[in-house]
C-alpha positions in Angstrom: 0.0 0.0 0.0 2.7 2.4 1.0 4.7 1.8 -2.2 1.5 1.9 -4.2 0.5 5.4 -3.1 3.0 7.1 -0.7 1.1 10.4 -0.9 -2.0 8.8 0.3 -0.2 7.2 3.2 1.3 10.6 4.2 -2.2 12.2 4.0 -3.7 9.5 6.2 -0.8 9.8 8.6 -1.5 13.5 8.9 -5.2 13.0 9.5 -4.5 10.3 12.0 -2.1 12.6 13.8 -4.7 15.4 13.9 -7.3 13.0 15.3 -4.9 11.7 17.9 -4.1 15.3 19.0 -7.8 16.2 19.2 -8.4 13.0 21.3 -5.7 14.0 23.7 -7.1 17.5 24.0 -10.6 16.1 24.6 -9.2 13.6 27.1 -7.5 16.3 29.1 
């Protein structure tokens, strides 16, 4: 998957990171 579309993986990683941050903020 990564080799198939690295751009997509990067985009997903960015979104995942954003969600993780939001979750942390909400948790705290």
